[in-house]
Each structure stands twice: as C-alpha cells, then as structure tokens.
C-alpha positions as CSV (number, residue, x, y, z in Angstrom):
1,X,-4.6,12.3,-6.3
2,X,-2.6,14.2,-3.8
3,X,-2.3,12.6,-0.1
4,X,-1.9,14.9,3.0
5,X,0.2,12.5,4.9
6,X,0.9,15.5,7.8
7,X,-2.5,15.0,9.0
8,X,-2.7,13.3,12.4
9,X,-5.5,10.7,12.5
10,X,-6.8,10.2,16.2
11,X,-6.2,6.2,15.9
12,X,-7.4,5.8,19.5
13,X,-10.5,3.6,20.3
14,X,-9.8,2.3,16.7
15,X,-8.5,-1.1,17.9
16,X,-5.3,-0.3,17.2
17,X,-2.3,-2.2,19.0
18,X,-0.2,0.6,19.1
19,X,-2.4,3.4,20.6
20,X,-5.2,1.1,22.5
21,X,-3.1,-2.1,23.4
22,X,-1.9,-0.9,26.5
23,X,-2.4,-4.0,28.9
24,X,-0.5,-6.7,26.2
25,X,2.2,-4.0,25.6
26,X,2.8,-3.7,29.1
27,X,2.7,-7.0,29.3
28,X,5.0,-7.7,26.7
29,X,7.9,-5.9,28.3
30,X,7.7,-2.6,26.1
31,X,7.0,-0.2,28.8
32,X,6.5,0.5,32.3
33,X,4.3,3.5,31.3
34,X,1.5,3.9,28.8
35,X,-1.0,6.3,29.4
36,X,-2.9,9.0,27.2
37,X,-0.2,10.9,26.6
38,X,2.6,8.4,24.9
39,X,3.3,8.8,21.5
40,X,4.0,4.9,20.4
41,X,6.7,4.4,17.4
42,X,7.5,0.7,18.6
43,X,6.1,-1.1,15.5
44,X,6.3,-1.1,11.8
45,X,2.6,0.1,11.8
46,X,1.8,3.5,9.4
47,X,-0.3,6.4,10.9
48,X,-0.7,7.2,7.9
49,X,-3.8,7.3,5.5
50,X,-4.1,4.4,2.9
51,X,-4.7,4.4,-0.9
52,X,-7.9,5.6,-2.0
53,X,-8.3,2.9,-4.6
54,X,-7.9,0.5,-1.6
55,X,-10.6,2.5,0.5
56,X,-13.1,2.6,-2.5
57,X,-12.6,-1.0,-2.9
58,X,-13.4,-1.9,0.5
59,X,-16.2,0.5,0.6
60,X,-17.8,-1.8,-2.3
61,X,-17.0,-5.1,-0.2
62,X,-18.6,-3.5,3.1
63,X,-21.9,-2.5,0.5
64,X,-22.5,-5.9,-0.7
65,X,-23.4,-7.1,3.1
66,X,-22.8,-10.6,2.8
67,X,-18.9,-11.8,4.3
68,X,-19.0,-15.3,3.8
69,X,-16.1,-17.6,3.2
70,X,-14.1,-16.3,-0.1
71,X,-11.6,-18.2,-2.6
72,X,-9.0,-16.7,-4.9
73,X,-10.4,-15.5,-8.2
74,X,-7.8,-15.3,-10.9
75,X,-7.2,-11.4,-11.0
76,X,-5.5,-12.2,-7.3
77,X,-2.8,-14.2,-8.5
78,X,-2.6,-12.0,-11.9
79,X,-1.9,-8.7,-9.2
80,X,0.8,-10.1,-7.7
81,X,2.3,-11.4,-10.8
82,X,2.1,-8.3,-12.5
83,X,3.2,-5.7,-9.1
84,X,6.4,-8.0,-9.0
85,X,7.2,-8.0,-12.7
86,X,6.9,-4.5,-13.1
87,X,8.9,-3.4,-9.8
88,X,11.1,-5.6,-9.8
89,X,11.3,-7.5,-13.3
90,X,10.7,-11.0,-11.1
91,X,8.8,-13.0,-12.9
92,X,6.1,-15.4,-10.8
93,X,4.2,-18.4,-11.8
94,X,0.6,-18.6,-10.6
95,X,1.5,-22.1,-8.8
96,X,4.3,-21.0,-6.8
97,X,2.1,-18.7,-4.9
98,X,1.0,-19.6,-1.3
99,X,-1.1,-17.8,0.7
100,X,-0.5,-17.2,4.4
101,X,-2.5,-14.9,6.9
102,X,0.9,-13.5,8.0
103,X,4.7,-13.7,7.8
104,X,5.8,-14.5,11.0
105,X,3.0,-17.3,10.7
106,X,5.0,-18.6,7.3
107,X,8.1,-18.5,8.9
108,X,7.0,-20.6,11.7
109,X,5.5,-23.1,9.2
110,X,8.5,-22.9,7.0
111,X,10.5,-24.0,10.7
112,X,8.5,-26.5,11.6
113,X,8.0,-28.3,8.4
114,X,11.3,-28.2,6.7
115,X,13.5,-28.3,9.7
116,X,13.5,-31.0,12.4
117,X,13.8,-30.2,16.6
118,X,17.7,-29.6,17.3
119,X,18.6,-28.5,13.9
120,X,20.6,-25.2,13.6
121,X,19.0,-22.0,11.6
122,X,20.9,-19.0,10.7
123,X,20.2,-15.5,11.5
124,X,22.0,-12.3,11.3
125,X,21.4,-10.5,14.6
126,X,20.7,-7.4,15.3
127,X,17.3,-8.8,13.9
128,X,13.5,-9.1,14.0
129,X,12.6,-10.3,17.3
130,X,10.2,-13.2,15.7
131,X,12.9,-14.7,14.0
132,X,14.5,-15.9,17.2
133,X,10.9,-17.0,18.5
134,X,10.3,-18.9,15.3
135,X,13.2,-21.1,15.7
136,X,13.6,-21.2,19.6
137,X,9.8,-21.7,19.7
138,X,9.8,-24.7,17.5
139,X,13.0,-26.2,19.5
140,X,15.7,-25.7,16.9
141,X,18.8,-23.7,17.6
142,X,19.9,-20.5,16.6
143,X,22.9,-19.9,14.6
144,X,23.8,-16.5,14.6
145,X,25.8,-14.9,11.7
146,X,26.2,-11.6,13.6
147,X,26.4,-8.4,11.2
148,X,29.6,-6.2,11.2
149,X,29.3,-3.1,12.0
150,X,31.9,-0.1,11.2
151,X,32.4,3.3,12.8
152,X,30.2,4.7,10.4
153,X,26.9,2.6,11.5
154,X,27.4,0.7,8.4
155,X,26.2,-3.1,8.3
156,X,28.2,-5.9,6.3
157,X,27.9,-9.5,6.4
158,X,30.4,-11.9,7.7
159,X,30.9,-14.0,4.7
160,X,33.6,-16.6,6.4
161,X,31.3,-16.8,9.8
162,X,28.4,-17.6,7.6
163,X,29.8,-20.3,5.4
164,X,31.2,-21.8,8.5
165,X,27.7,-21.9,10.1
166,X,26.2,-23.2,6.5
167,X,28.9,-26.1,6.3
168,X,27.8,-27.4,9.5
169,X,25.8,-30.6,9.1
170,X,23.4,-29.6,11.5
171,X,22.2,-26.5,10.0
172,X,19.3,-27.0,7.5
173,X,17.6,-23.2,6.9
174,X,18.7,-19.7,6.7
175,X,16.2,-16.9,7.8
176,X,17.2,-14.1,5.6
177,X,15.9,-10.6,6.4
178,X,15.9,-7.9,3.1
179,X,15.8,-5.2,3.6
180,X,17.1,-5.9,6.7
181,X,15.2,-5.3,9.9
182,X,16.5,-3.0,12.0
183,X,19.3,-1.9,10.7
184,X,17.7,-0.8,6.8
185,X,20.5,-2.3,4.4
186,X,19.2,-3.4,1.4
187,X,21.7,-6.3,0.2
188,X,23.7,-5.8,-3.3
189,X,23.3,-8.2,-6.0
190,X,26.8,-9.9,-4.7
191,X,25.9,-10.1,-1.4
192,X,22.7,-12.3,-2.2
193,X,24.4,-14.2,-4.7
194,X,27.0,-15.0,-2.3
195,X,24.3,-16.1,0.2
196,X,22.5,-18.1,-2.3
197,X,25.3,-20.0,-3.7
198,X,26.9,-20.9,-0.4
199,X,23.1,-22.2,0.9
200,X,22.6,-24.2,-2.4
201,X,26.2,-25.6,-1.8
202,X,25.6,-27.0,1.7
203,X,21.7,-27.9,0.9
204,X,20.3,-25.2,3.4
205,X,16.9,-23.8,2.6
206,X,16.8,-19.9,2.5
207,X,13.5,-18.2,3.7
208,X,13.8,-14.5,2.4
209,X,11.3,-12.4,4.3
210,X,11.0,-9.7,2.1
211,X,8.1,-7.7,3.0
212,X,9.9,-4.7,3.2
213,X,11.2,-4.9,-0.5
214,X,8.5,-1.6,-1.8
215,X,9.8,0.6,1.1
216,X,13.4,1.9,-0.7
217,X,15.0,5.4,-0.6
218,X,15.2,6.8,-4.1
219,X,18.9,6.0,-4.7
220,X,18.7,2.4,-4.0
221,X,17.5,-0.9,-5.7
222,X,15.6,-3.7,-3.8
223,X,16.6,-7.5,-5.3
224,X,14.5,-10.2,-4.9
225,X,17.1,-12.9,-3.7
226,X,15.2,-15.5,-6.4
227,X,16.5,-13.2,-9.5
228,X,19.9,-13.4,-8.2
229,X,19.9,-17.6,-7.8
230,X,21.1,-19.9,-10.3
231,X,18.5,-22.3,-9.2
232,X,15.4,-21.3,-6.5
233,X,14.9,-24.9,-5.5
234,X,16.4,-23.7,-2.0
235,X,14.3,-20.5,-1.7
236,X,11.4,-19.7,0.0
237,X,9.9,-15.9,-0.4
238,X,7.9,-13.9,1.7
239,X,6.0,-11.2,0.0
240,X,3.1,-9.3,1.6
241,X,1.2,-6.0,1.0
242,X,1.0,-5.6,4.9
243,X,3.9,-3.0,5.4
244,X,4.0,-1.0,1.9
245,X,0.5,-0.2,1.9
246,X,-0.4,-0.4,5.6
247,X,-2.9,-3.4,5.8
248,X,-1.8,-5.6,8.1
249,X,-5.0,-5.9,10.1
250,X,-5.9,-7.4,7.0
251,X,-3.7,-10.5,7.2
252,X,-2.0,-10.7,3.8
253,X,1.5,-12.6,3.2
254,X,1.9,-14.6,0.1
255,X,4.6,-17.2,-0.1
256,X,6.5,-18.1,-3.2
257,X,8.4,-21.4,-3.7
258,X,9.3,-22.5,-6.7
259,X,10.4,-26.1,-5.8
260,X,7.1,-28.1,-6.2
261,X,8.2,-30.7,-3.2
262,X,9.1,-27.9,-0.8
263,X,6.0,-26.3,-1.7
264,X,3.6,-29.1,-0.7
265,X,5.4,-30.0,2.0
266,X,4.8,-26.1,3.2
267,X,1.4,-26.0,1.9
268,X,0.3,-29.3,3.5
269,X,1.9,-28.0,7.1
270,X,-0.3,-24.7,6.3
271,X,-3.5,-26.6,5.5
272,X,-6.4,-24.6,4.2
273,X,-6.3,-20.9,5.0
274,X,-9.3,-19.3,3.6
275,X,-9.1,-15.6,2.8
276,X,-11.1,-12.8,4.0
277,X,-13.1,-10.8,0.8
278,X,-11.6,-7.9,2.2
279,X,-7.9,-9.0,1.9
280,X,-9.0,-10.2,-1.7
281,X,-10.2,-6.4,-2.5
282,X,-7.2,-5.0,-1.2
283,X,-4.6,-6.9,-2.5
284,X,-5.9,-6.5,-5.8
285,X,-6.5,-2.5,-5.4
286,X,-3.4,-1.8,-4.2
287,X,-0.9,-3.9,-6.7
288,X,-3.0,-2.5,-9.7
289,X,-4.1,1.0,-8.0
290,X,-1.7,1.7,-5.1
291,X,1.6,3.0,-7.2
292,X,0.9,6.6,-7.2
293,X,0.3,6.5,-3.6
294,X,3.2,4.5,-2.8
295,X,5.6,6.9,-4.9
296,X,4.0,9.7,-2.7
297,X,4.3,8.1,0.7
298,X,7.7,6.9,-0.2
299,X,8.8,10.8,-1.0
300,X,7.6,11.7,2.6
301,X,9.0,9.0,4.6
302,X,12.3,10.0,2.9
303,X,12.3,13.3,4.1
304,X,11.0,12.0,7.5
305,X,13.9,10.2,7.7
306,X,15.9,13.5,6.7
307,X,14.2,15.3,9.1
308,X,15.3,12.7,12.1
309,X,18.7,12.6,11.1
310,X,19.2,16.5,11.2
311,X,17.3,16.9,14.5
312,X,19.5,14.4,16.1
313,X,22.9,16.3,14.5
314,X,21.2,19.3,15.8
315,X,20.3,18.4,19.3
316,X,21.4,14.9,20.0
317,X,24.7,14.8,18.0
318,X,25.6,12.2,20.5
319,X,23.5,9.7,19.1
320,X,24.3,8.0,16.1
321,X,21.8,7.2,13.1
322,X,22.4,6.6,9.6
323,X,19.3,6.9,6.8
324,X,18.5,3.5,6.1
325,X,18.5,2.0,2.5
326,X,15.4,0.4,2.9
327,X,12.7,-0.2,5.2
328,X,10.8,2.5,7.3
329,X,12.7,1.8,10.6
330,X,16.0,4.0,12.0
331,X,18.5,2.5,14.4
332,X,20.1,4.8,16.6
333,X,23.0,4.5,18.7
334,X,23.1,5.8,21.9
335,X,26.3,4.2,23.3
336,X,27.8,7.5,23.0
337,X,26.2,8.6,26.2
338,X,27.9,6.2,28.5
339,X,24.6,5.1,29.8
340,X,23.9,1.7,31.1
341,X,21.1,0.8,28.7
342,X,17.9,1.1,31.1
343,X,18.9,4.2,32.3
344,X,18.4,5.4,28.3
345,X,15.4,3.4,28.2
346,X,14.0,5.0,31.1
347,X,14.7,8.6,29.8
348,X,13.2,7.9,26.5
349,X,9.7,5.7,27.6
350,X,9.4,6.7,31.2
351,X,10.2,10.3,31.1
352,X,9.9,11.2,28.0
353,X,6.5,9.1,27.3
354,X,7.4,8.1,24.0
355,X,7.4,4.5,23.1
356,X,10.2,3.2,20.8
357,X,11.8,-0.5,20.5
358,X,14.8,-1.5,22.9
359,X,17.5,-2.7,20.4
360,X,18.7,-5.6,23.3
361,X,15.3,-7.4,21.8
362,X,16.9,-7.5,18.2
363,X,19.7,-9.4,19.8
364,X,22.6,-8.7,22.2
365,X,24.4,-6.8,19.4
366,X,21.6,-4.0,19.7
367,X,22.2,-3.1,23.1
368,X,22.8,0.3,23.2
369,X,20.3,0.8,20.4
370,X,16.9,2.2,20.0
371,X,14.8,1.1,17.0
372,X,12.1,3.8,15.6
373,X,9.3,3.5,13.4
374,X,9.1,6.7,11.4
375,X,5.6,6.8,9.2
376,X,3.9,8.9,10.9
377,X,2.5,12.4,10.7
378,X,5.5,14.5,10.4
379,X,4.3,17.2,13.4
380,X,3.7,13.7,15.6
381,X,7.4,12.5,15.0
382,X,8.7,16.2,16.1
383,X,7.1,16.1,19.2
384,X,8.4,12.9,20.2
385,X,11.8,14.1,19.2
386,X,11.6,17.0,21.1
387,X,10.6,15.1,24.1
388,X,13.3,12.8,23.9
389,X,15.9,15.7,23.5
390,X,15.1,17.3,26.3
391,X,15.9,14.2,28.4
392,X,19.1,14.3,27.2
393,X,19.7,18.1,27.2
394,X,21.7,18.2,30.2
395,X,24.1,15.4,29.0
396,X,24.3,17.3,25.5
397,X,25.3,20.5,27.1
398,X,28.0,19.2,29.3
399,X,29.5,16.9,25.8
400,X,29.6,20.0,23.8
401,X,31.0,22.3,26.5
402,X,33.6,19.5,26.7
403,X,34.3,19.4,22.9
404,X,35.0,23.2,22.8
405,X,36.9,22.9,25.9
406,X,39.1,20.4,24.0
407,X,39.4,22.3,20.8
C-alpha cells in the first residue's frame, strides 16, 4: 500500500496534547503564546497516518464491543521476538520481556528499584529532559558526562570523563539514550562496547532507552547495546512501538532484562500492569505487518530532513544543523546570531508562532539550540520554516552583506 504523508490531517479537537493542550503546554512553560494559528513541532509525536494493518486491527477490537481486563497472548511475545530478530538480529527470550505502560515510567521504576537515594546516575547531556527528572525527582544525583561537540555539530563521548564517573563508588547506574535524543547520534559498535565494558567493570547498571532504534537513516545501522556486551547481566533495555509507529497514546513499552535477579526486583517494583486490548492488538499488527509502512515513512522523513537542511542553508545559513543519524528530531544551533536565548525563543515562539523545544531544557549544553520534531506533513514544515525565517530575515541580510564586504 502506498501512503500519502503529505496529507495534512486536522488533529484539533481529538484530545491531542500538541494540538489541544494549550493550558498544559503553557503551564509546563514551553511557550507564552498558543492559539489556533500555532504550529506545534515540539514533541516526538507524528502528524502522519499510522499503518493500515494497525487501523484494521483496532477496528476489529472495537467491533468486538467489550473492552475488559486483558492478558498477553503468546502472539504478543512472539511478535516482539520476531521483530527484533529480523530487524536487528537480536535474540530475545520470552521471559526477559517486562511490560510497562511507558518508557518514562520504566525509567522511574528502574531508578527507584535499583538505586538508593543519594546515589549517582550518569546521563549524557544535552539529553531528553525526563532523564534528569527521573533522577532528581527520586532523590538521586545527576552525574553529567556531557557529550563533546565539534565545529560541525557532531557529538562524541568523553570516555575518560565517563570512566572517572563510573569508577566513583557512589555511581550505580547509567541511563543511555540510543539513538541519542536530541543530537541524533547512532552510536557505533566500538562506542557501545566501551560503555558496556566500563559499566560492567564498575558494577554500574545500564538502562538503555532505545525507543528510537527503528528510526534510522538509510546509510546508518542501529545496534542494541545488549548485542555488543560480553554479558547482559548489567543491562536493561527499553523498547517500544510508540515512536516507530506513532502510537504513544496506546502506552506500550517492553523492557528487556536478561538478569533474573534484576528482572524480579524491577518487576516487583513495577507491580501488576494489565494491558489495554487495543495495546495488544496494535503491537501484534505493527510488528507483523508494519514494516512496509516503516520503510515508506523513513524515506519520507529522510526527504523532510534534507528539505529542512537545504531550506536553512538558503534562508537561514547562520543556523547550523546536521541531518541526524537516527531519530526524527533535528538539533538546530542558533548561536551564530549572537542573540540571547530568550530573544531567539521570542522570535520563534511568540512572533513566528511556531512551537519548538528550547535547548536549555536538555541541559546547559543546549542553551543556544532549538529542537524541532519533523514527522509532520512537509507542507506544514514548510510553513513553519517560512514563518521562522521571516523573523530572522533582517539579521540574515545584514550577515550576508557583511560577508560580501569581507570578500
């Protein structure tokens, strides 16, 4: 089936957080302005239609007309195993799979169950804000192994600093974001192996958020960290259909834990979590029949990223941006304007009326950045970029004139 991802689907009045959540979005401090003309591109939530097999499966569930307590059938686990074996050559045993209603929930459970108040947990900023919240909100201490960024905007790991922090006897956990959000890095085999070896040597548990692992550029390869480890006894991996297939509202994360002792501690803290019948039907449908759709949408998002990069190069060359190796977010560096971060925010959020995500939310390392989520119809992305470019047009014209004079 050929999907039309250029179609703009009106999501207003459908209980959508990004399109209907004005009060919550303002309360959270994302923006001062939000109205019917706002274009929200701040959250990792596609504005694109889901696979037809998923729609068919959900219709079948609705047609049954009863939505009571549900349990996982064998096919649920078999679908997970089949998907990861086929896509990533990763063999997962059924008993290793623990259901969670969400990845952020799973992170909090892992922190609460496997670390103690006051202990240190390593993260790599700039990074997804809920990592910090899961640590500090549970009375633990952030150990920031800040990523290094070169002049081209490419991020790498400071392994010397990472090992120093892992050696600290008060450090007990490392929360890995792979592929990395917001920088888009897809870590290599060597990078993952080094991280795993350091943590194993120092008795540091790795909690790997790999929920963007299916959203990879065509010339890249994603490797689950559990595949490179000599032993997976110290590794917990969060997987999900939520990002891959645009079903965040169905709350479906599957946590892979090979160590029986850690799995029991984690599961006991998680408690009994009964799935929705819609969640079960959705996972089976997308993992068994969603690959064609995924290939199409990956190609579409690749083209959108190329469009964004080319547009900025032409209209806003002062902004630095790379096409990420993975994820569907782009990390835009506005530091070249020499403007305070608040003024950049004001021009984009209040004047252009486009809702992105301020880089400082990902750590001080992101102060001059903006994160944009691009899985929306390209016509919508085009309008958003045109609005933003208009607000920086005067500065760009001045910069271009100065460049001509220098030559």
